[in-house]
C-alpha positions as CSV (number, residue, x, y, z in Angstrom):
1,X,21.4,-10.7,25.0
2,X,19.1,-13.0,26.9
3,X,22.0,-15.4,27.5
4,X,24.0,-12.7,29.2
5,X,21.0,-11.7,31.4
6,X,20.7,-15.4,32.5
7,X,24.4,-15.5,33.3
8,X,24.2,-12.3,35.2
9,X,21.7,-14.0,37.4
10,X,24.1,-16.8,38.2
11,X,22.0,-19.4,36.4
12,X,23.8,-22.7,35.8
13,X,23.1,-25.2,33.0
14,X,21.0,-27.4,35.2
15,X,18.6,-24.7,36.4
16,X,18.2,-23.3,32.9
17,X,17.3,-26.8,31.6
18,X,14.8,-27.2,34.5
19,X,13.4,-23.8,33.6
20,X,12.8,-25.0,30.0
21,X,11.1,-28.1,31.3
22,X,9.1,-25.9,33.7
23,X,7.8,-23.8,30.8
24,X,6.5,-26.8,28.9
25,X,5.1,-28.2,32.0
26,X,3.2,-25.0,33.0
27,X,2.1,-24.4,29.4
28,X,0.4,-27.7,29.3
29,X,-1.0,-27.2,32.8
30,X,-2.5,-23.9,32.0
31,X,-3.9,-25.1,28.7
32,X,-5.4,-28.1,30.3
33,X,-7.0,-26.5,33.4
34,X,-8.3,-23.3,31.9
35,X,-9.2,-24.5,28.4
36,X,-8.9,-28.2,27.6
37,X,-10.6,-29.8,30.5
38,X,-13.5,-27.4,30.6
39,X,-14.0,-26.6,27.0
40,X,-12.9,-29.8,25.2
41,X,-14.5,-31.9,28.0
42,X,-17.9,-30.2,27.6
43,X,-18.0,-29.4,23.8
44,X,-16.1,-32.5,22.4
45,X,-16.3,-35.2,25.0
46,X,-19.8,-34.1,26.2
47,X,-18.7,-34.4,29.9
48,X,-20.9,-32.8,32.5
49,X,-19.9,-29.7,34.4
50,X,-20.0,-31.8,37.6
51,X,-17.4,-34.2,36.1
52,X,-15.3,-31.3,34.9
53,X,-15.3,-29.8,38.3
54,X,-14.4,-33.1,39.9
55,X,-11.5,-33.5,37.4
56,X,-10.1,-30.1,38.3
57,X,-10.3,-30.8,42.0
58,X,-8.7,-34.1,41.6
59,X,-5.8,-32.5,39.8
60,X,-5.1,-30.1,42.6
61,X,-5.7,-32.5,45.3
62,X,-3.1,-35.0,44.0
63,X,-0.7,-32.2,43.2
64,X,-1.0,-30.8,46.7
65,X,-1.0,-34.0,48.6
66,X,1.9,-35.7,46.9
67,X,4.3,-32.7,47.3
68,X,5.5,-33.9,50.7
69,X,6.1,-37.5,49.6
70,X,7.9,-36.3,46.5
71,X,10.1,-34.0,48.6
72,X,11.0,-36.9,50.8
73,X,12.1,-38.9,47.8
74,X,14.1,-36.0,46.3
75,X,16.2,-36.0,49.5
76,X,17.2,-39.6,48.8
77,X,17.0,-40.4,45.1
78,X,18.5,-38.6,42.0
79,X,16.5,-35.7,40.9
80,X,16.7,-36.8,37.3
81,X,15.0,-40.1,38.2
82,X,12.1,-38.4,40.1
83,X,11.5,-35.8,37.4
84,X,11.7,-38.5,34.7
85,X,9.2,-40.8,36.2
86,X,6.9,-37.9,37.3
87,X,6.8,-36.5,33.8
88,X,6.1,-39.9,32.4
89,X,3.1,-40.3,34.6
90,X,2.1,-36.8,33.6
91,X,2.4,-37.8,29.8
92,X,0.2,-40.9,30.6
93,X,-2.4,-38.7,32.2
94,X,-2.6,-36.4,29.2
95,X,-2.7,-39.5,26.9
96,X,-5.6,-40.9,28.7
97,X,-7.8,-37.9,27.9
98,X,-8.2,-39.7,24.5
99,X,-10.6,-42.0,26.4
100,X,-12.1,-39.1,28.4
101,X,-15.7,-39.7,27.3
102,X,-15.7,-42.2,30.0
103,X,-16.2,-39.9,33.2
104,X,-14.1,-41.9,35.6
105,X,-11.2,-42.0,33.1
106,X,-11.6,-38.2,32.6
107,X,-11.2,-37.7,36.4
108,X,-8.4,-40.3,36.7
109,X,-6.5,-38.6,33.9
110,X,-6.6,-35.2,35.5
111,X,-5.5,-36.6,38.8
112,X,-2.7,-38.7,37.3
113,X,-1.5,-35.4,35.5
114,X,-1.5,-33.8,39.0
115,X,0.8,-36.6,40.3
116,X,3.3,-36.3,37.5
117,X,4.0,-32.5,37.5
118,X,4.7,-32.1,41.2
119,X,8.5,-32.8,41.2
120,X,9.6,-30.1,38.6
121,X,8.8,-27.0,40.8
122,X,10.2,-28.6,43.9
123,X,13.4,-29.4,42.3
124,X,13.7,-25.8,40.8
125,X,13.4,-24.5,44.3
126,X,16.2,-26.8,45.6
127,X,18.6,-25.7,42.8
128,X,18.3,-21.9,43.4
129,X,21.4,-20.3,44.9
130,X,20.9,-18.7,48.4
131,X,22.8,-15.5,47.6
132,X,20.7,-14.7,44.5
133,X,17.5,-16.5,45.6
134,X,15.0,-13.6,45.1
135,X,16.4,-12.7,41.6
136,X,16.6,-16.3,40.4
137,X,13.2,-17.0,41.8
138,X,11.9,-13.9,39.9
139,X,13.3,-15.6,36.8
140,X,11.5,-18.9,37.6
141,X,8.3,-17.2,38.4
142,X,8.5,-15.3,35.1
143,X,8.9,-18.8,33.3
144,X,5.9,-20.1,35.3
145,X,3.7,-17.1,34.6
146,X,4.5,-17.0,31.0
147,X,3.9,-20.8,30.5
148,X,0.6,-20.7,32.4
149,X,-0.6,-17.6,30.5
150,X,0.4,-18.7,27.1
151,X,-1.0,-22.1,27.3
152,X,-4.7,-21.1,27.5
153,X,-4.3,-18.4,24.8
154,X,-2.8,-20.7,22.4
155,X,-5.2,-23.6,23.1
156,X,-8.2,-21.4,22.9
157,X,-7.3,-20.4,19.4
158,X,-6.8,-24.1,18.4
159,X,-10.1,-25.0,20.0
160,X,-11.9,-22.5,17.8
161,X,-10.5,-24.0,14.6
162,X,-9.2,-27.5,15.1
163,X,-10.3,-28.9,18.5
164,X,-8.9,-32.4,17.9
165,X,-5.4,-31.0,17.3
166,X,-5.5,-29.4,20.9
167,X,-5.3,-32.9,22.5
168,X,-2.2,-33.8,20.2
169,X,-0.4,-30.6,21.1
170,X,-0.7,-31.3,24.8
171,X,0.6,-34.8,24.2
172,X,3.5,-33.6,22.0
173,X,4.6,-30.9,24.6
174,X,4.3,-33.3,27.4
175,X,6.6,-35.7,25.5
176,X,9.2,-32.9,24.8
177,X,9.2,-32.1,28.6
178,X,9.7,-35.8,29.4
179,X,12.5,-36.3,26.9
180,X,14.3,-33.2,28.2
181,X,14.2,-34.7,31.7
182,X,16.8,-37.3,30.6
183,X,19.4,-34.5,30.4
184,X,18.9,-33.3,34.0
185,X,21.9,-33.8,36.3
186,X,21.6,-37.2,37.8
187,X,23.1,-36.8,41.2
188,X,21.4,-36.7,44.5
189,X,21.0,-33.4,46.4
190,X,24.5,-32.1,47.2
191,X,23.7,-31.0,50.7
192,X,21.8,-34.1,51.7
193,X,22.6,-35.1,55.3
194,X,22.8,-38.9,55.8
195,X,20.9,-39.2,59.2
196,X,17.9,-41.3,60.1
197,X,14.4,-40.0,59.0
198,X,13.4,-39.5,62.5
199,X,16.2,-37.1,63.2
200,X,15.7,-35.3,60.0
201,X,12.0,-34.9,60.7
202,X,12.8,-33.4,64.2
203,X,15.1,-30.8,62.6
204,X,12.4,-30.0,60.1
205,X,9.7,-29.7,62.8
206,X,11.9,-27.2,64.7
207,X,12.0,-25.1,61.5
208,X,8.2,-25.4,61.1
209,X,7.7,-24.3,64.7
210,X,9.9,-21.2,63.9
211,X,7.8,-20.3,60.8
212,X,4.5,-20.9,62.6
213,X,3.5,-17.1,62.8
214,X,3.9,-17.0,58.9
215,X,1.6,-20.0,58.3
216,X,-1.7,-17.9,58.4
217,X,-0.3,-15.5,55.8
218,X,0.8,-18.5,53.6
219,X,-2.7,-19.9,53.5
220,X,-4.6,-16.5,53.4
221,X,-2.7,-15.2,50.3
222,X,-3.2,-18.3,48.3
223,X,-6.9,-18.4,49.5
224,X,-7.4,-14.9,48.4
225,X,-5.9,-15.4,44.9
226,X,-7.6,-18.6,44.2
227,X,-11.1,-17.3,45.2
228,X,-10.9,-15.0,42.1
229,X,-10.4,-18.0,39.7
230,X,-14.1,-19.1,39.1
231,X,-15.6,-15.6,39.3
232,X,-13.1,-13.4,37.4
233,X,-14.9,-13.5,33.9
234,X,-18.3,-12.7,35.6
235,X,-16.8,-9.9,37.6
236,X,-15.1,-8.3,34.6
237,X,-18.4,-8.4,32.6
238,X,-20.5,-7.1,35.5
239,X,-18.3,-4.6,37.3
240,X,-16.1,-3.4,34.5
241,X,-18.5,-3.6,31.6
242,X,-15.9,-5.5,29.4
243,X,-18.3,-7.2,27.0
244,X,-15.8,-8.1,24.3
245,X,-13.3,-10.8,24.7
246,X,-10.4,-8.8,23.4
247,X,-10.9,-6.1,26.2
248,X,-10.7,-8.9,28.9
249,X,-7.7,-10.4,27.1
250,X,-5.9,-6.9,27.2
251,X,-6.7,-6.7,30.9
252,X,-5.1,-10.1,31.7
253,X,-2.1,-9.3,29.3
254,X,-1.4,-5.9,31.1
255,X,-1.6,-7.5,34.5
256,X,0.3,-10.6,33.8
257,X,2.8,-8.8,31.6
258,X,3.7,-6.3,34.3
259,X,4.1,-9.1,36.6
260,X,6.4,-10.8,34.3
261,X,8.5,-7.8,33.6
262,X,8.9,-6.8,37.2
263,X,9.9,-10.2,38.7
264,X,13.5,-10.1,37.9
265,X,14.2,-6.5,38.8
266,X,12.1,-6.6,41.9
267,X,13.9,-9.9,42.8
268,X,17.3,-8.2,42.5
269,X,16.1,-5.2,44.5
270,X,14.8,-7.5,47.2
271,X,18.2,-9.4,47.4
272,X,19.9,-6.1,48.2
273,X,17.5,-4.8,50.8
274,X,15.1,-5.9,53.5
275,X,12.2,-8.3,52.4
276,X,9.7,-6.8,55.0
277,X,8.9,-3.6,53.0
278,X,8.4,-5.6,49.8
279,X,5.9,-7.9,51.5
280,X,4.1,-5.2,53.6
281,X,3.8,-2.6,50.8
282,X,3.3,-5.2,48.0
283,X,0.4,-6.9,49.7
284,X,-1.1,-3.5,50.9
285,X,-1.0,-2.0,47.3
286,X,-2.4,-5.3,45.9
287,X,-5.3,-5.2,48.3
288,X,-6.2,-1.6,47.8
289,X,-6.0,-1.9,44.0
290,X,-8.1,-5.0,44.0
291,X,-10.7,-3.2,46.1
292,X,-10.6,-0.3,43.6
293,X,-11.6,-2.5,40.8
294,X,-15.0,-3.1,42.5
295,X,-15.8,0.6,42.5
296,X,-16.8,0.4,38.8
297,X,-13.9,2.3,37.3
298,X,-13.7,3.4,33.7
299,X,-12.1,1.0,31.2
300,X,-9.0,3.1,31.0
301,X,-8.7,3.3,34.8
302,X,-9.3,-0.5,35.0
303,X,-6.3,-1.1,32.7
304,X,-4.2,1.2,34.9
305,X,-5.3,-0.7,38.0
306,X,-4.3,-4.0,36.2
307,X,-0.7,-2.6,35.7
308,X,-0.5,-1.6,39.4
309,X,-1.7,-5.1,40.3
310,X,0.9,-6.7,38.2
311,X,3.7,-4.7,39.5
312,X,2.6,-5.1,43.2
313,X,2.4,-8.9,42.7
314,X,5.9,-9.0,41.1
315,X,7.3,-7.3,44.2
316,X,5.7,-9.8,46.5
317,X,6.6,-13.1,44.9
318,X,10.4,-13.2,45.0
319,X,10.6,-11.5,48.4
320,X,8.1,-14.2,49.8
321,X,10.0,-17.1,48.4
322,X,13.3,-15.8,49.7
323,X,11.7,-15.4,53.2
324,X,10.5,-19.1,53.2
325,X,14.0,-20.3,52.1
326,X,15.3,-19.1,55.5
327,X,13.3,-21.8,57.2
328,X,14.2,-24.8,55.0
329,X,16.9,-26.9,56.5
330,X,20.0,-27.1,54.2
331,X,20.1,-30.9,54.1
332,X,16.3,-31.4,53.6
333,X,15.5,-29.0,50.8
334,X,13.2,-31.5,49.0
335,X,11.2,-32.3,52.0
336,X,11.2,-28.7,53.4
337,X,10.1,-27.1,50.2
338,X,7.5,-29.8,49.5
339,X,5.9,-29.3,53.0
340,X,5.8,-25.5,52.7
341,X,4.2,-25.8,49.1
342,X,1.6,-28.2,50.6
343,X,0.7,-25.7,53.3
344,X,0.3,-23.0,50.5
345,X,-1.8,-25.5,48.5
346,X,-4.4,-25.6,51.3
347,X,-5.6,-22.1,50.2
348,X,-5.7,-23.2,46.5
349,X,-7.9,-26.2,47.4
350,X,-10.4,-24.1,49.4
351,X,-10.3,-20.8,47.4
352,X,-12.3,-21.8,44.2
353,X,-15.0,-23.5,46.2
354,X,-15.4,-20.6,48.6
355,X,-15.2,-18.0,45.9
356,X,-17.9,-19.8,43.8
357,X,-20.2,-20.1,46.9
358,X,-19.9,-16.5,47.9
359,X,-20.6,-15.4,44.3
360,X,-23.7,-17.6,44.1
361,X,-25.0,-16.4,47.5
362,X,-24.2,-12.6,46.9
363,X,-22.2,-11.4,43.8
364,X,-18.8,-11.6,42.1
365,X,-18.0,-8.0,43.5
366,X,-18.4,-9.4,47.1
367,X,-15.7,-12.1,46.3
368,X,-13.3,-9.4,45.1
369,X,-13.9,-7.4,48.3
370,X,-13.4,-10.5,50.4
371,X,-10.1,-11.3,48.6
372,X,-8.9,-7.8,48.9
373,X,-9.7,-7.8,52.6
374,X,-7.5,-11.0,53.0
375,X,-4.6,-9.5,51.2
376,X,-4.9,-6.5,53.4
377,X,-4.9,-8.5,56.6
378,X,-1.8,-10.3,55.4
379,X,0.0,-6.9,54.8
380,X,-1.1,-5.6,58.4
381,X,0.2,-9.0,59.9
382,X,3.5,-8.7,58.3
383,X,3.8,-5.0,59.3
384,X,3.4,-6.0,63.0
385,X,5.9,-8.8,62.7
386,X,9.5,-7.8,64.2
387,X,12.0,-7.2,61.4
388,X,14.1,-10.2,62.6
389,X,11.5,-12.5,61.2
390,X,12.4,-11.4,57.7
391,X,16.2,-11.5,58.1
392,X,18.8,-14.2,58.0
393,X,18.4,-16.4,61.0
């Protein structure tokens, strides 16, 4: 049944294999960033919160900064070679956590892990077919979200009973991902244009000029989402009165589950119609729903709002990625996608720090209001853009 659905999306063997690798990579990333680094680091390795924060920042920093360089290499070297070396570096970073009781090793391991996982997502973006981009990206986002969500849940259970096993699980899954990379197609990008880098850079610069009006939205939406990361547990406890972990877990499962379930159908729908309504309405509903959570709704209402948040997010993701694809030069997919991912990463770097600062100075509810306002601004900006910005150029 699932094989037929994948074939209906036009998914070839190569991209399915990449999706499997992506799942393992994101499972380990979610488990490492949300559970292993903060919980294992503090409770088992007795690392200070300052070092844990520095390690998390180091991971995101290297992951973001190296995307451009990796994209440049992907346009010149076989994808299998880049992914294989990257995942080997990633495995080395995870293995180094064995010596994580040394602060600088702990930070270095997190940074090294950020270096290694960058190529996988970029290669996935370059393999997606243009005529089914939103639907296929919906599938890849589903893999990404399931992996990122399942990782912390599984690791939290293991940390409660056998903390030491959590380390070996991450090492084992990272090893599996690395071994699978040997089966990725070994050829260079099929559409690579053999022209000097200077000429390629000029062509890409022209595309970036064309997408300039979209750049603020790219940063604002990742900024608004990442601001919620450090304050979400506090907000749920204070504003929603969710005092039990299972209530909070159910809220996350409803929101994340609806996002996952909606990605593929929303992607197909977006492929057959205009992208603009999906972005304008999707971001608008997301902003209003997020703001509604700050009004101290009942628990039942909060669960309902989580469902709406998940569905609106599933409408936005495939359409947004399909829009960005219009501005990536065909012969420079690796470099183009990596540059766009780097721009989006600016918001991810700033958001957690800004969210934590605002929450410390005011309250977690204010952070949610600010985040909702940012998503509302993005919706209004896209509403004012002419429709030609969202169509094939």
